[in-house]
Every structure is written in structure tokens, then in C-alpha cells.
C-alpha positions as CSV (number, residue, x, y, z in Angstrom):
1,X,-28.1,-24.7,96.9
2,X,-27.4,-20.8,97.0
3,X,-24.9,-19.5,94.5
4,X,-22.8,-17.4,96.1
5,X,-21.8,-14.0,94.4
6,X,-19.8,-11.2,94.5
7,X,-19.9,-7.7,92.4
8,X,-17.2,-5.3,91.8
9,X,-17.8,-2.1,89.8
10,X,-16.2,1.1,90.5
11,X,-19.9,2.8,89.9
12,X,-22.1,2.2,93.1
13,X,-25.1,3.0,91.0
14,X,-24.0,-0.1,88.7
15,X,-23.6,-2.2,91.6
16,X,-27.2,-1.4,92.9
17,X,-28.6,-2.5,89.7
18,X,-27.3,-5.8,89.6
19,X,-27.5,-6.2,93.4
20,X,-31.1,-5.7,93.0
21,X,-31.4,-8.2,89.9
22,X,-29.8,-10.6,92.1
23,X,-31.6,-10.3,95.4
24,X,-35.0,-11.1,93.1
25,X,-33.5,-14.6,92.7
26,X,-33.9,-17.2,95.7
27,X,-30.8,-19.3,94.7
28,X,-28.7,-16.0,94.1
29,X,-26.6,-15.0,97.5
30,X,-24.7,-11.5,97.3
31,X,-21.9,-11.6,99.5
32,X,-20.2,-8.6,98.9
33,X,-19.9,-5.8,96.7
34,X,-16.9,-3.8,96.1
35,X,-16.1,-0.2,94.1
36,X,-12.5,-0.9,95.4
37,X,-11.3,-3.8,92.9
38,X,-8.1,-4.8,95.4
39,X,-10.1,-5.4,98.1
40,X,-12.6,-7.2,96.0
41,X,-9.6,-9.3,94.9
42,X,-8.5,-10.0,98.4
43,X,-12.4,-11.2,99.4
44,X,-12.4,-13.7,96.5
45,X,-9.1,-15.1,97.2
46,X,-10.2,-15.7,100.9
47,X,-14.0,-16.8,100.2
48,X,-15.7,-19.1,98.3
49,X,-17.1,-17.7,95.4
50,X,-19.4,-19.2,92.9
51,X,-20.2,-16.2,90.6
52,X,-18.4,-12.9,89.7
53,X,-19.9,-9.8,88.0
54,X,-17.1,-7.8,87.1
55,X,-16.8,-4.5,85.3
56,X,-14.0,-4.4,82.9
57,X,-13.1,-0.7,82.8
58,X,-11.9,0.5,86.2
59,X,-9.2,3.1,87.1
60,X,-7.0,1.3,89.4
61,X,-7.3,-2.2,87.9
62,X,-9.2,-3.6,84.8
63,X,-11.4,-6.5,85.3
64,X,-9.3,-8.4,82.9
65,X,-6.3,-7.6,85.2
66,X,-8.2,-9.0,88.5
67,X,-8.8,-12.0,86.6
68,X,-5.3,-13.0,86.0
69,X,-4.3,-12.1,89.6
70,X,-7.0,-14.7,91.4
71,X,-6.0,-17.5,92.8
72,X,-9.1,-19.5,91.8
73,X,-11.4,-17.6,89.2
74,X,-15.0,-18.1,89.9
75,X,-17.4,-18.1,87.2
76,X,-17.6,-14.9,85.2
77,X,-20.0,-12.5,84.0
78,X,-18.3,-9.2,82.8
79,X,-20.2,-5.9,83.0
80,X,-19.4,-2.6,80.9
81,X,-20.3,0.1,79.1
82,X,-17.8,-0.6,76.4
83,X,-19.0,-3.4,74.1
84,X,-15.7,-3.6,72.1
85,X,-14.1,-5.5,75.0
86,X,-16.7,-8.4,74.4
87,X,-14.4,-10.7,72.2
88,X,-11.2,-10.1,75.0
89,X,-14.0,-11.0,77.7
90,X,-15.0,-14.3,76.3
91,X,-11.6,-15.2,75.6
92,X,-11.4,-15.6,79.3
93,X,-14.3,-18.3,79.4
94,X,-16.6,-15.8,80.5
95,X,-20.4,-16.8,81.2
96,X,-21.6,-13.9,79.4
97,X,-20.9,-10.0,78.7
98,X,-23.5,-7.5,79.6
99,X,-23.6,-4.1,78.4
100,X,-24.7,-1.0,80.6
101,X,-27.3,-0.4,81.2
102,X,-28.3,-3.9,81.9
103,X,-32.0,-4.7,81.5
104,X,-33.3,-7.2,83.8
105,X,-34.3,-9.6,80.9
106,X,-30.6,-9.6,79.8
107,X,-29.5,-10.2,83.1
108,X,-31.8,-13.4,83.3
109,X,-30.5,-14.5,80.4
110,X,-26.7,-14.2,81.5
111,X,-27.7,-15.8,84.8
112,X,-29.6,-18.6,82.9
113,X,-26.5,-20.2,81.6
114,X,-25.6,-21.2,85.2
115,X,-28.7,-23.1,85.9
116,X,-32.1,-22.6,83.6
117,X,-34.1,-24.0,86.5
118,X,-33.4,-21.2,88.9
119,X,-34.7,-18.4,87.2
120,X,-37.5,-20.0,85.1
121,X,-40.3,-18.4,87.1
122,X,-38.5,-14.9,88.2
123,X,-40.3,-11.8,87.8
124,X,-38.5,-8.6,86.9
125,X,-38.6,-6.3,90.3
126,X,-41.1,-3.4,89.8
127,X,-40.2,-0.1,88.9
128,X,-42.4,3.0,90.1
129,X,-43.4,5.1,87.0
130,X,-44.3,8.8,87.2
131,X,-47.6,9.8,86.4
132,X,-48.3,11.2,82.9
133,X,-48.7,15.2,82.9
134,X,-48.7,17.8,80.3
135,X,-44.8,17.8,79.9
136,X,-42.8,14.7,80.3
137,X,-39.9,12.9,78.7
138,X,-39.1,9.2,78.5
139,X,-35.8,7.9,79.0
140,X,-34.3,4.3,79.0
141,X,-33.7,2.9,82.7
142,X,-32.9,-0.8,83.4
143,X,-35.3,-2.9,81.2
144,X,-37.8,-0.1,80.1
145,X,-38.5,3.4,79.2
146,X,-39.7,5.8,82.2
147,X,-41.8,8.7,81.8
148,X,-40.3,11.5,83.7
149,X,-42.1,15.0,84.6
150,X,-40.0,17.6,83.4
151,X,-41.3,20.1,86.0
152,X,-40.2,17.5,88.7
153,X,-36.5,17.3,87.9
154,X,-34.4,18.9,90.5
155,X,-31.0,18.3,88.8
156,X,-29.0,16.3,86.7
157,X,-25.8,14.2,87.7
158,X,-23.3,12.9,85.7
159,X,-21.6,9.6,86.9
160,X,-19.2,8.1,84.3
161,X,-21.4,6.6,81.7
162,X,-24.7,7.3,83.2
163,X,-26.9,10.4,84.2
164,X,-28.9,10.4,87.6
165,X,-32.0,12.3,87.3
166,X,-32.9,13.6,90.6
167,X,-36.8,14.0,91.1
168,X,-38.9,16.2,93.1
169,X,-40.0,13.2,95.3
170,X,-36.6,12.2,96.4
171,X,-36.7,9.5,93.6
172,X,-34.0,9.0,90.9
173,X,-34.1,7.5,87.7
174,X,-30.5,6.3,86.4
175,X,-30.3,6.2,82.7
176,X,-27.3,5.5,80.1
177,X,-26.9,9.0,78.3
178,X,-24.9,12.3,78.2
179,X,-25.6,15.7,78.9
180,X,-25.9,16.8,75.4
181,X,-28.5,14.6,74.4
182,X,-30.6,14.8,77.6
183,X,-30.3,18.9,77.6
184,X,-31.7,19.3,74.1
185,X,-34.9,17.5,75.6
186,X,-35.1,20.0,78.0
187,X,-36.5,23.5,78.2
188,X,-33.8,26.2,78.2
189,X,-35.2,28.6,80.1
190,X,-35.7,26.3,83.2
191,X,-32.2,24.1,82.9
192,X,-28.9,24.9,82.8
193,X,-25.7,23.4,83.2
194,X,-23.4,24.3,85.9
195,X,-20.5,21.8,85.9
196,X,-19.1,19.2,83.7
197,X,-21.2,16.9,86.1
198,X,-24.4,19.1,87.0
199,X,-27.1,20.6,85.5
200,X,-30.0,22.4,87.6
201,X,-33.5,23.3,87.3
202,X,-33.5,27.0,88.5
203,X,-37.1,26.7,90.0
204,X,-35.4,24.3,92.6
205,X,-32.3,26.8,93.4
206,X,-32.7,28.1,96.8
207,X,-29.3,29.9,97.3
208,X,-26.1,30.5,95.9
209,X,-23.1,30.2,97.8
210,X,-19.7,31.4,96.4
211,X,-19.2,28.6,94.0
212,X,-22.1,26.2,94.8
213,X,-25.9,26.2,94.2
214,X,-28.1,25.0,97.3
215,X,-30.6,22.7,96.0
216,X,-32.7,21.1,99.1
217,X,-29.5,20.6,101.6
218,X,-27.3,19.7,98.1
219,X,-24.4,21.9,97.8
220,X,-23.8,21.4,93.8
221,X,-20.6,22.9,92.5
222,X,-20.4,25.6,89.9
223,X,-17.0,24.9,87.7
224,X,-15.3,27.9,86.2
225,X,-16.1,27.0,82.5
226,X,-20.3,26.9,83.1
227,X,-20.0,30.0,86.1
228,X,-20.2,33.3,83.6
229,X,-23.3,32.0,81.7
230,X,-24.9,30.6,84.9
231,X,-24.7,34.1,86.8
232,X,-26.0,35.7,83.4
233,X,-28.8,33.3,83.5
234,X,-29.5,34.4,87.1
235,X,-28.7,38.0,86.4
236,X,-25.7,38.2,89.2
């Protein structure tokens, strides 16, 4: 028997991770995912949903507010980057509380509380690792530390609590970190911030158009805060 599931989170990448984990378990069926909590709430009120993965901190409605508006509440697993909300979450009879970035092992532990039999033989979905070169760094992603070739990083994108590291082979690695910590590990001569949400590897910059940096057809914004330092770096 399938456990019907809905995922509500304002971060598409966070949804992707939980959805990928759910898809690795035969007995879990993801009915729908929502970045809009109001749309998610309407879906749950009109459909039979056994399990809800719910982010607590969202701009429109918090996860705790959503629970109070549901006609019939499914079983809950909260997901968030803020562990200080755990007590409040458990007071609402949540099955578990997952702190981002959610590892596959921790996900299984939470789902195991529904029915230990359905996940006893599950194995984590594979993650491709970058081959080791002379210059690399390790970042935490999902349930392991992933090795990344520094010269393969095209640009870095900030997404709320995560950094999305875009690589030369069109893959990306998602890590719970901030720009300050990551930039300290990267060579100053190659990497530079251009925006609160972007840092670029200069070797991949193909053109500059007004307040945009072009990297393989991607148009990344240059903010006023970083504009002067960026133009000085490229001697414009």
C-alpha cells in the first residue's frame, strides 16, 4: 500500500532533494510538490494525503500556520534550516523534524517512524563524484562530502540557506553554506562576488552587457554593491 505524500517548501532545490529520496522508496508516492504554500494547502484539503513534508519558514505562510488551516492534517515531517523551531514542531505531533541539508540516512530514520518494514532494505540514491585533480575542495552535500574541482566551478548561486555550485559539465552541487565560508576556500585571483546572490569564476566569463555577466548563455546580475570591485578586477 502506497503512502501518499505532498512536499511544501519555498525552495525548489529543497523539494528536489526530498522528492528524490521519496522516489527511492517503492511504498512512497509523491502526489504533488508546491513552492506556494496556499496552493499546497488547497490540494491537501481536497485530496487524501498520508504524509506531508513541510518547511516551517516560508514568506507567505509558515508551516505552523498552514497546519492550523488544514481541514484534516496528514502525518507531518517538518523540514527547515532553523533547528530552534523543533520544539514547536513536535508540539504539533510531528513525526520528526529534519534540519537542512537533509541527509538520506536522516530521511530514512524519519520515514522509518511510519513503518519500519517499508525502508529496511533501501539504499541511498547514487551521487556522482568529481574525479580528483590537483586543486579541489570538499563540500557537504546531502549525506556525504563531495569533492569539487575548483577550476570546474563556473559560478556560485545563493539560494536562501543553500549555495548552488554550478560546474563546467552542467552539473551542480547543492550545499548548506554561505558565501563568506566558501569564498575563503577559493583563489582570489579567479573568483569574485558580483552580487549578493552570485560569485563567478572569471575564466568562464564570456562577456559583460551593461549590468550583466554572461557565462554560457546565463545572464547573471551585477549589483551596485559589487560593481566597482568587479570592474576594477577586469580592468574596465
